Structure formats: C-alpha cells, structure tokens
C-alpha positions as a Markdown table, in Angstrom:
| # | Residue | x | y | z |
|---|---|---|---|---|
| 1 | Unk | 4.3 | -5.3 | 33.2 |
| 2 | Unk | 8.0 | -6.3 | 33.5 |
| 3 | Unk | 9.8 | -5.3 | 30.3 |
| 4 | Unk | 11.7 | -8.6 | 30.3 |
| 5 | Unk | 8.4 | -10.3 | 29.5 |
| 6 | Unk | 7.1 | -7.5 | 27.1 |
| 7 | Unk | 5.9 | -9.0 | 23.8 |
| 8 | Unk | 6.8 | -6.3 | 21.4 |
| 9 | Unk | 5.3 | -8.2 | 18.4 |
| 10 | Unk | 1.9 | -8.5 | 20.0 |
| 11 | Unk | -0.5 | -6.1 | 18.3 |
| 12 | Unk | -1.4 | -3.0 | 20.3 |
| 13 | Unk | -4.9 | -3.1 | 18.8 |
| 14 | Unk | -7.2 | -5.9 | 17.8 |
| 15 | Unk | -6.3 | -6.7 | 14.2 |
| 16 | Unk | -9.5 | -8.7 | 13.6 |
| 17 | Unk | -11.5 | -5.5 | 13.6 |
| 18 | Unk | -11.5 | -2.6 | 11.2 |
| 19 | Unk | -11.1 | 0.0 | 14.0 |
| 20 | Unk | -8.2 | -1.9 | 15.5 |
| 21 | Unk | -6.4 | -2.1 | 12.1 |
| 22 | Unk | -7.2 | 1.6 | 11.5 |
| 23 | Unk | -5.4 | 2.6 | 14.7 |
| 24 | Unk | -2.5 | 0.4 | 13.7 |
| 25 | Unk | -2.1 | 1.9 | 10.3 |
| 26 | Unk | -2.6 | 5.5 | 11.5 |
| 27 | Unk | 0.4 | 4.7 | 13.7 |
| 28 | Unk | 2.7 | 3.2 | 11.1 |
| 29 | Unk | 1.8 | 5.3 | 8.1 |
| 30 | Unk | 2.5 | 8.5 | 10.0 |
| 31 | Unk | 4.2 | 10.7 | 7.3 |
| 32 | Unk | 6.4 | 12.3 | 10.0 |
| 33 | Unk | 8.4 | 9.0 | 10.3 |
| 34 | Unk | 9.5 | 9.4 | 6.7 |
| 35 | Unk | 11.5 | 12.5 | 7.8 |
| 36 | Unk | 13.7 | 10.6 | 10.3 |
| 37 | Unk | 17.3 | 9.7 | 9.4 |
| 38 | Unk | 18.3 | 6.1 | 8.8 |
| 39 | Unk | 20.4 | 6.2 | 12.0 |
| 40 | Unk | 17.3 | 6.8 | 14.1 |
| 41 | Unk | 15.5 | 4.0 | 12.4 |
| 42 | Unk | 18.4 | 1.6 | 12.9 |
| 43 | Unk | 18.3 | 2.5 | 16.6 |
| 44 | Unk | 14.7 | 1.6 | 16.7 |
| 45 | Unk | 15.4 | -1.7 | 15.0 |
| 46 | Unk | 18.2 | -2.5 | 17.5 |
| 47 | Unk | 15.8 | -1.8 | 20.4 |
| 48 | Unk | 13.1 | -4.0 | 18.9 |
| 49 | Unk | 15.5 | -6.8 | 18.4 |
| 50 | Unk | 17.0 | -6.5 | 21.9 |
| 51 | Unk | 13.4 | -6.7 | 23.3 |
| 52 | Unk | 12.7 | -9.8 | 21.2 |
| 53 | Unk | 15.9 | -11.4 | 22.6 |
| 54 | Unk | 14.9 | -10.5 | 26.2 |
| 55 | Unk | 17.8 | -8.1 | 26.7 |
| 56 | Unk | 15.9 | -4.7 | 26.8 |
| 57 | Unk | 18.4 | -2.0 | 28.0 |
| 58 | Unk | 17.8 | -0.9 | 31.6 |
| 59 | Unk | 15.7 | 2.2 | 32.0 |
| 60 | Unk | 13.7 | 1.6 | 28.8 |
| 61 | Unk | 10.1 | 2.5 | 29.2 |
| 62 | Unk | 7.1 | 0.8 | 27.6 |
| 63 | Unk | 6.3 | 3.9 | 25.6 |
| 64 | Unk | 9.8 | 3.9 | 24.2 |
| 65 | Unk | 9.3 | 0.3 | 23.1 |
| 66 | Unk | 6.0 | 1.1 | 21.4 |
| 67 | Unk | 7.6 | 4.1 | 19.6 |
| 68 | Unk | 10.5 | 1.9 | 18.5 |
| 69 | Unk | 8.1 | -0.7 | 17.1 |
| 70 | Unk | 6.2 | 2.1 | 15.3 |
| 71 | Unk | 9.3 | 3.2 | 13.5 |
| 72 | Unk | 10.3 | -0.4 | 12.9 |
| 73 | Unk | 7.0 | -1.3 | 11.3 |
| 74 | Unk | 7.0 | 1.9 | 9.2 |
| 75 | Unk | 10.4 | 1.4 | 7.7 |
| 76 | Unk | 11.4 | -2.3 | 7.8 |
| 77 | Unk | 9.9 | -5.1 | 5.7 |
| 78 | Unk | 7.8 | -7.6 | 7.7 |
| 79 | Unk | 9.2 | -10.6 | 5.8 |
| 80 | Unk | 12.9 | -9.8 | 5.6 |
| 81 | Unk | 13.5 | -7.2 | 8.3 |
| 82 | Unk | 15.5 | -5.1 | 5.7 |
| 83 | Unk | 15.0 | -1.3 | 5.7 |
| 84 | Unk | 12.7 | -0.4 | 2.8 |
| 85 | Unk | 13.5 | 2.4 | 0.4 |
| 86 | Unk | 12.0 | 5.7 | 1.5 |
| 87 | Unk | 9.8 | 6.3 | -1.5 |
| 88 | Unk | 8.2 | 2.8 | -1.4 |
| 89 | Unk | 7.2 | 3.0 | 2.3 |
| 90 | Unk | 3.5 | 3.5 | 3.2 |
| 91 | Unk | 4.6 | 6.4 | 5.4 |
| 92 | Unk | 5.7 | 8.2 | 2.2 |
| 93 | Unk | 2.3 | 7.8 | 0.6 |
| 94 | Unk | 1.0 | 11.1 | 1.9 |
| 95 | Unk | 3.8 | 13.4 | 0.8 |
| 96 | Unk | 4.5 | 11.4 | -2.4 |
| 97 | Unk | 0.9 | 10.7 | -3.3 |
| 98 | Unk | -0.3 | 14.2 | -2.7 |
| 99 | Unk | 2.2 | 15.8 | -5.0 |
| 100 | Unk | 1.7 | 13.4 | -7.9 |
| 101 | Unk | -2.1 | 13.1 | -7.6 |
| 102 | Unk | -2.5 | 16.9 | -7.2 |
| 103 | Unk | -0.6 | 17.5 | -10.4 |
| 104 | Unk | -2.5 | 14.7 | -12.3 |
| 105 | Unk | -5.7 | 16.4 | -11.3 |
| 106 | Unk | -4.5 | 19.9 | -12.3 |
| 107 | Unk | -2.8 | 19.0 | -15.6 |
| 108 | Unk | -5.4 | 16.8 | -17.3 |
| 109 | Unk | -6.3 | 18.9 | -20.3 |
| 110 | Unk | -3.4 | 18.2 | -22.7 |
| 111 | Unk | -2.1 | 14.9 | -23.9 |
| 112 | Unk | 1.6 | 15.6 | -23.2 |
| 113 | Unk | 0.7 | 16.6 | -19.6 |
| 114 | Unk | -1.4 | 13.5 | -19.1 |
| 115 | Unk | 1.3 | 11.3 | -20.5 |
| 116 | Unk | 4.0 | 12.8 | -18.2 |
| 117 | Unk | 2.1 | 12.7 | -15.0 |
| 118 | Unk | 0.7 | 9.2 | -15.6 |
| 119 | Unk | 4.2 | 8.0 | -16.2 |
| 120 | Unk | 5.5 | 9.7 | -13.0 |
| 121 | Unk | 2.6 | 8.1 | -11.1 |
| 122 | Unk | 3.1 | 4.6 | -12.4 |
| 123 | Unk | 6.9 | 4.8 | -11.7 |
| 124 | Unk | 6.0 | 5.8 | -8.1 |
| 125 | Unk | 3.4 | 3.0 | -7.9 |
| 126 | Unk | 5.8 | 0.4 | -9.3 |
| 127 | Unk | 8.3 | 1.2 | -6.6 |
| 128 | Unk | 5.6 | 1.1 | -3.9 |
| 129 | Unk | 4.3 | -2.3 | -5.1 |
| 130 | Unk | 7.8 | -3.8 | -5.3 |
| 131 | Unk | 8.7 | -2.5 | -1.9 |
| 132 | Unk | 5.6 | -3.9 | -0.2 |
| 133 | Unk | 5.5 | -7.2 | -2.0 |
| 134 | Unk | 5.5 | -10.5 | -0.2 |
| 135 | Unk | 9.3 | -10.9 | -0.1 |
| 136 | Unk | 9.1 | -14.7 | 0.2 |
| 137 | Unk | 8.4 | -14.7 | -3.5 |
| 138 | Unk | 11.4 | -13.2 | -5.3 |
| 139 | Unk | 11.0 | -11.4 | -8.7 |
| 140 | Unk | 13.6 | -11.0 | -11.4 |
| 141 | Unk | 14.7 | -7.7 | -12.9 |
| 142 | Unk | 13.1 | -8.8 | -16.2 |
| 143 | Unk | 9.8 | -9.4 | -14.6 |
| 144 | Unk | 10.0 | -6.0 | -12.8 |
| 145 | Unk | 10.6 | -4.4 | -16.2 |
| 146 | Unk | 7.7 | -6.2 | -17.9 |
| 147 | Unk | 5.4 | -5.3 | -15.0 |
| 148 | Unk | 6.4 | -1.6 | -15.1 |
| 149 | Unk | 6.1 | -1.4 | -18.9 |
| 150 | Unk | 2.7 | -3.1 | -18.9 |
| 151 | Unk | 1.2 | -1.0 | -16.1 |
| 152 | Unk | 2.5 | 2.3 | -17.6 |
| 153 | Unk | 1.2 | 1.4 | -21.0 |
| 154 | Unk | -2.2 | 0.6 | -19.5 |
| 155 | Unk | -2.4 | 3.9 | -17.6 |
| 156 | Unk | -1.3 | 5.9 | -20.7 |
| 157 | Unk | -3.7 | 4.1 | -23.0 |
| 158 | Unk | -6.6 | 4.6 | -20.6 |
| 159 | Unk | -5.7 | 8.2 | -19.8 |
| 160 | Unk | -5.0 | 9.3 | -23.4 |
| 161 | Unk | -7.9 | 7.4 | -24.9 |
| 162 | Unk | -10.4 | 8.8 | -22.4 |
| 163 | Unk | -8.9 | 12.2 | -22.6 |
| 164 | Unk | -9.6 | 12.3 | -26.4 |
| 165 | Unk | -13.0 | 10.6 | -25.9 |
| 166 | Unk | -14.2 | 13.2 | -23.4 |
| 167 | Unk | -13.3 | 16.3 | -25.4 |
| 168 | Unk | -17.0 | 16.9 | -26.0 |
| 169 | Unk | -18.2 | 15.6 | -22.6 |
| 170 | Unk | -19.0 | 17.8 | -19.6 |
| 171 | Unk | -15.8 | 19.3 | -18.1 |
| 172 | Unk | -16.3 | 17.3 | -14.9 |
| 173 | Unk | -16.1 | 14.0 | -16.8 |
| 174 | Unk | -12.7 | 15.0 | -18.2 |
| 175 | Unk | -11.5 | 15.7 | -14.6 |
| 176 | Unk | -12.3 | 12.1 | -13.6 |
| 177 | Unk | -10.0 | 10.7 | -16.4 |
| 178 | Unk | -6.9 | 10.5 | -14.1 |
| 179 | Unk | -8.8 | 8.3 | -11.6 |
| 180 | Unk | -10.0 | 5.9 | -14.3 |
| 181 | Unk | -6.4 | 5.6 | -15.5 |
| 182 | Unk | -5.0 | 5.1 | -12.0 |
| 183 | Unk | -7.7 | 2.4 | -11.2 |
| 184 | Unk | -7.0 | 0.6 | -14.5 |
| 185 | Unk | -3.3 | 0.6 | -14.0 |
| 186 | Unk | -3.5 | -0.6 | -10.4 |
| 187 | Unk | -5.5 | -3.7 | -11.7 |
| 188 | Unk | -2.4 | -4.4 | -13.9 |
| 189 | Unk | 0.5 | -3.1 | -12.0 |
| 190 | Unk | 0.1 | -4.9 | -8.7 |
| 191 | Unk | -0.6 | -8.4 | -10.2 |
| 192 | Unk | 2.2 | -8.0 | -12.7 |
| 193 | Unk | 4.7 | -6.8 | -10.0 |
| 194 | Unk | 3.7 | -9.8 | -7.9 |
| 195 | Unk | 3.4 | -12.4 | -10.7 |
| 196 | Unk | 5.7 | -14.8 | -9.0 |
| 197 | Unk | 3.2 | -15.3 | -6.2 |
| 198 | Unk | 0.4 | -15.9 | -8.7 |
| 199 | Unk | 2.6 | -18.4 | -10.7 |
| 200 | Unk | 4.3 | -20.2 | -7.9 |
| 201 | Unk | 2.1 | -19.6 | -4.9 |
| 202 | Unk | 2.6 | -17.6 | -1.7 |
| 203 | Unk | 4.0 | -19.2 | 1.5 |
| 204 | Unk | 1.2 | -20.2 | 3.9 |
| 205 | Unk | 1.5 | -21.1 | 7.6 |
| 206 | Unk | -0.6 | -22.4 | 10.4 |
| 207 | Unk | -1.8 | -20.2 | 13.3 |
| 208 | Unk | 1.6 | -20.6 | 15.0 |
| 209 | Unk | 3.7 | -19.6 | 11.9 |
| 210 | Unk | 4.7 | -23.1 | 10.9 |
| 211 | Unk | 5.1 | -23.2 | 7.1 |
| 212 | Unk | 2.7 | -25.6 | 5.4 |
| 213 | Unk | 3.5 | -25.0 | 1.7 |
| 214 | Unk | 2.7 | -22.5 | -1.2 |
| 215 | Unk | -0.7 | -21.6 | -2.5 |
| 216 | Unk | -1.6 | -19.7 | -5.7 |
| 217 | Unk | -5.2 | -19.3 | -4.5 |
| 218 | Unk | -4.0 | -17.6 | -1.4 |
| 219 | Unk | -1.8 | -15.3 | -3.6 |
| 220 | Unk | -4.8 | -14.4 | -5.8 |
| 221 | Unk | -6.9 | -13.6 | -2.7 |
| 222 | Unk | -4.2 | -11.4 | -1.1 |
| 223 | Unk | -3.3 | -9.5 | -4.3 |
| 224 | Unk | -7.0 | -8.9 | -5.1 |
| 225 | Unk | -7.4 | -7.3 | -1.6 |
| 226 | Unk | -4.4 | -5.1 | -2.2 |
| 227 | Unk | -5.8 | -3.9 | -5.6 |
| 228 | Unk | -9.1 | -3.0 | -3.9 |
| 229 | Unk | -7.3 | -1.2 | -1.1 |
| 230 | Unk | -5.1 | 0.8 | -3.5 |
| 231 | Unk | -8.1 | 1.9 | -5.7 |
| 232 | Unk | -10.0 | 2.8 | -2.5 |
| 233 | Unk | -7.0 | 4.9 | -1.3 |
| 234 | Unk | -7.1 | 7.0 | -4.4 |
| 235 | Unk | -10.9 | 7.2 | -5.0 |
| 236 | Unk | -12.1 | 9.9 | -2.6 |
| 237 | Unk | -9.5 | 12.5 | -3.5 |
| 238 | Unk | -9.6 | 11.8 | -7.2 |
| 239 | Unk | -13.4 | 11.7 | -7.4 |
| 240 | Unk | -14.5 | 14.3 | -4.8 |
| 241 | Unk | -11.7 | 16.9 | -5.3 |
| 242 | Unk | -12.6 | 17.5 | -9.0 |
| 243 | Unk | -16.2 | 18.3 | -8.0 |
| 244 | Unk | -14.9 | 20.8 | -5.4 |
| 245 | Unk | -12.5 | 22.4 | -7.8 |
| 246 | Unk | -15.2 | 22.6 | -10.5 |
| 247 | Unk | -17.3 | 24.6 | -8.1 |
| 248 | Unk | -14.5 | 26.8 | -6.7 |
| 249 | Unk | -13.2 | 27.8 | -10.2 |
| 250 | Unk | -16.5 | 29.6 | -10.9 |
| 251 | Unk | -15.6 | 32.2 | -8.2 |
| 252 | Unk | -13.7 | 35.3 | -9.3 |
| 253 | Unk | -11.1 | 35.1 | -6.6 |
| 254 | Unk | -10.2 | 31.6 | -7.9 |
| 255 | Unk | -10.0 | 32.9 | -11.4 |
| 256 | Unk | -7.5 | 35.5 | -10.3 |
| 257 | Unk | -5.1 | 32.9 | -8.7 |
| 258 | Unk | -5.0 | 30.3 | -11.4 |
| 259 | Unk | -1.2 | 29.8 | -10.7 |
| 260 | Unk | -2.2 | 28.5 | -7.2 |
| 261 | Unk | -4.7 | 25.9 | -8.4 |
| 262 | Unk | -2.0 | 23.2 | -8.6 |
| 263 | Unk | -0.6 | 23.8 | -5.1 |
| 264 | Unk | -4.2 | 24.1 | -3.7 |
| 265 | Unk | -5.0 | 20.7 | -5.2 |
| 266 | Unk | -1.8 | 19.2 | -3.8 |
| 267 | Unk | -2.7 | 20.3 | -0.3 |
| 268 | Unk | -6.3 | 19.1 | -0.6 |
| 269 | Unk | -5.2 | 15.7 | -1.8 |
| 270 | Unk | -2.8 | 15.6 | 1.2 |
| 271 | Unk | -5.8 | 16.1 | 3.5 |
| 272 | Unk | -7.7 | 13.2 | 1.9 |
| 273 | Unk | -4.6 | 10.9 | 1.9 |
| 274 | Unk | -3.8 | 11.5 | 5.6 |
| 275 | Unk | -7.1 | 9.7 | 6.3 |
| 276 | Unk | -7.4 | 7.4 | 3.3 |
| 277 | Unk | -4.0 | 5.8 | 3.4 |
| 278 | Unk | -4.6 | 4.2 | 6.8 |
| 279 | Unk | -8.3 | 3.6 | 6.1 |
| 280 | Unk | -7.5 | 1.8 | 2.8 |
| 281 | Unk | -4.7 | -0.3 | 4.4 |
| 282 | Unk | -7.2 | -1.3 | 7.1 |
| 283 | Unk | -9.9 | -2.7 | 4.8 |
| 284 | Unk | -8.4 | -6.2 | 5.1 |
| 285 | Unk | -6.1 | -7.8 | 7.7 |
| 286 | Unk | -2.4 | -7.8 | 6.6 |
| 287 | Unk | -2.1 | -11.3 | 8.0 |
| 288 | Unk | -4.7 | -12.8 | 5.7 |
| 289 | Unk | -6.3 | -16.2 | 6.2 |
| 290 | Unk | -8.0 | -18.8 | 4.1 |
| 291 | Unk | -9.9 | -22.0 | 4.9 |
| 292 | Unk | -7.9 | -25.2 | 4.1 |
| 293 | Unk | -11.0 | -26.5 | 2.2 |
| 294 | Unk | -10.6 | -23.6 | -0.3 |
| 295 | Unk | -6.9 | -24.4 | -1.1 |
| 296 | Unk | -5.6 | -26.3 | -4.1 |
| 297 | Unk | -6.4 | -30.0 | -3.9 |
| 298 | Unk | -2.7 | -31.0 | -3.6 |
| 299 | Unk | -1.9 | -28.6 | -0.8 |
| 300 | Unk | -5.2 | -29.3 | 1.0 |
| 301 | Unk | -4.6 | -33.1 | 0.9 |
| 302 | Unk | -1.0 | -32.6 | 2.1 |
| 303 | Unk | -2.1 | -30.5 | 5.1 |
| 304 | Unk | -4.9 | -33.0 | 6.0 |
| 305 | Unk | -2.6 | -36.0 | 5.7 |
| 306 | Unk | -0.1 | -34.4 | 8.1 |
| 307 | Unk | -2.3 | -32.6 | 10.5 |
| 308 | Unk | -5.8 | -34.1 | 10.1 |
| 309 | Unk | -8.5 | -31.6 | 11.2 |
| 310 | Unk | -6.1 | -29.8 | 13.6 |
| 311 | Unk | -5.4 | -27.1 | 10.9 |
| 312 | Unk | -8.6 | -25.5 | 9.6 |
| 313 | Unk | -7.2 | -22.2 | 8.3 |
| 314 | Unk | -3.9 | -21.1 | 6.7 |
| 315 | Unk | -2.3 | -17.7 | 7.2 |
| 316 | Unk | -0.1 | -15.5 | 4.9 |
| 317 | Unk | 1.2 | -11.9 | 4.5 |
| 318 | Unk | -0.9 | -10.3 | 1.8 |
| 319 | Unk | 1.4 | -7.4 | 1.5 |
| 320 | Unk | 0.3 | -3.8 | 1.1 |
C-alpha cells in the first residue's frame, strides 16, 4: 500500500465485534505508553496529522504509522485532539487502579481507612470520568464540584454503612464492601460528571459524520454503557481477589508476612486489570449507534423531514 493513500483513521480491527474491539483496546490501553514523555506523544500526533494531510515524511513505514496512531489514541482526546492528563488516560488505569484498588482491599477493616481509600478512589475516578467525557458537551467547574461531592458521599456512605453492618457477618462479606461502594459510586459519579449530556443531549451524526442534532436518549444509552463497563472492569479483581486472600491468609507463611499483604494485593489487582481494562472497554462500541425511530420525537421528525428514510441510524461517541 502506498503510504500517500494510507488511511490512518481506519480501524485496524473490526470494531463491530468484541474481539476486534478487544485487540484495539489492548493496543491503546497499554500501560507502557503512560511512561512516555510528552515530547514523544507530540511527535506521534504530528506524524498522524501529516498522514491525514497526505504529507507523510519520506521513509516512514506502515508500522511506524500504526505505532504513532496507537500513541495518539492512548493520549489524545478523540473529540478535541487535545492531550489528556496522564492520570485520566485509560492507559493509566492499570498502574493507578492497581495501587488504589489493592489498598482498598487491604485496608477495609477500620472506618478511617475505608473513608481515606474511598476518597482517594473517587478522586481518581472523577478525573478519569472528566478526562474521558464526550468533549462536545462542556461542563462547568461548579457541576464538576457537585458531581465529585455527590459521588464521594455515595461511596463513603455505602462503604461506611456496609462496614458497620457487616461487623457480625462472615469475614469474606466484609472484604466485598469496597466493591459495593465502588459500584454504587460509579452509578452516581459518571452520570453526574456527564450531566450536561443528559440535560442538553449528546451530538449525533449520520454514518458519514454529518451532524444531525443533539439527543438526550443517546446520551443516556452511552452513559449507561460506560457505567456497566466501569463496574465490569472492577468486578473480577474486587470479587475474586478477596476469596483468594481469604484462603491464602490461613497458611502460616502468609501469617508471617502480613506486611506484604498490601503489596501482594496491589500486584494481583494489576494482573486482573491488565486484562479487564481492555475487556471492559470492549463490551460496547465506542462509536455507539441508535435507531432514528428511538430518538426524541422532535429530533426524529427533523431528521426524517431533511433526509427521509436515507438515515436509519445515528452515531455518537459514548466516551469511556
């Protein structure tokens, strides 16, 4: 293939299938890309943009273009093209998530420890949710503050309430309290952080990217899928790992190295997240679609009056 005709935005893998999306997200959530300096990312962006403009530098290989696109997708927002903050990138989910989740699972017994680690986790989640929002729907600092406060309060109320409630329950039940708090907070944090999309609608386009209007129903569908993905991302590590630790802690060698239980859980969470971050992101297509017939009556009628039956589905970026 001549590089002058290389379509760098064409998906390398079929995005209509789970396996195609899984390969794509394994590629762009690679935690090693989070270690690269901004200068290297900017070089990748420049190469991607030159390829789009049809001015690929002489001597550039197809593999170099694929790697530049990998770095671009991992670090730059799909709507704005701006470089995302490091902590909010999906490529930082493994190192960031493994540390926080590991310590949440380790320090679950006392209320102060529960409060501290849930607060750290919700601060991290709020930044991730803001970074991966649909940027076509701006949000004010006040709305960000309300979303952060509400989600953190929900997580703390769930965690502390269940922590006190499970004092007399089997030890394993208490170990699952952090997951219950994370799941409850995700159901609040993500919709609150993206409330503008729910209130004013998300931009929808036809198959060729031509803007058709804004839809609140599309926003609700996209945000619901993101909530499901985030809970799924956390579930295996936070449900299965407590069972493993419960068993391991009965052995004498584990009882002699209690000071290593925290680091051990951090590393084990990392193993789960290496697979679960791309798997959870792959559950639904990022370019989400919806039948015109399921849109709000006003938008549906507007599309049909302009395009007739030529447009059957609308498309939008659901975010991550």
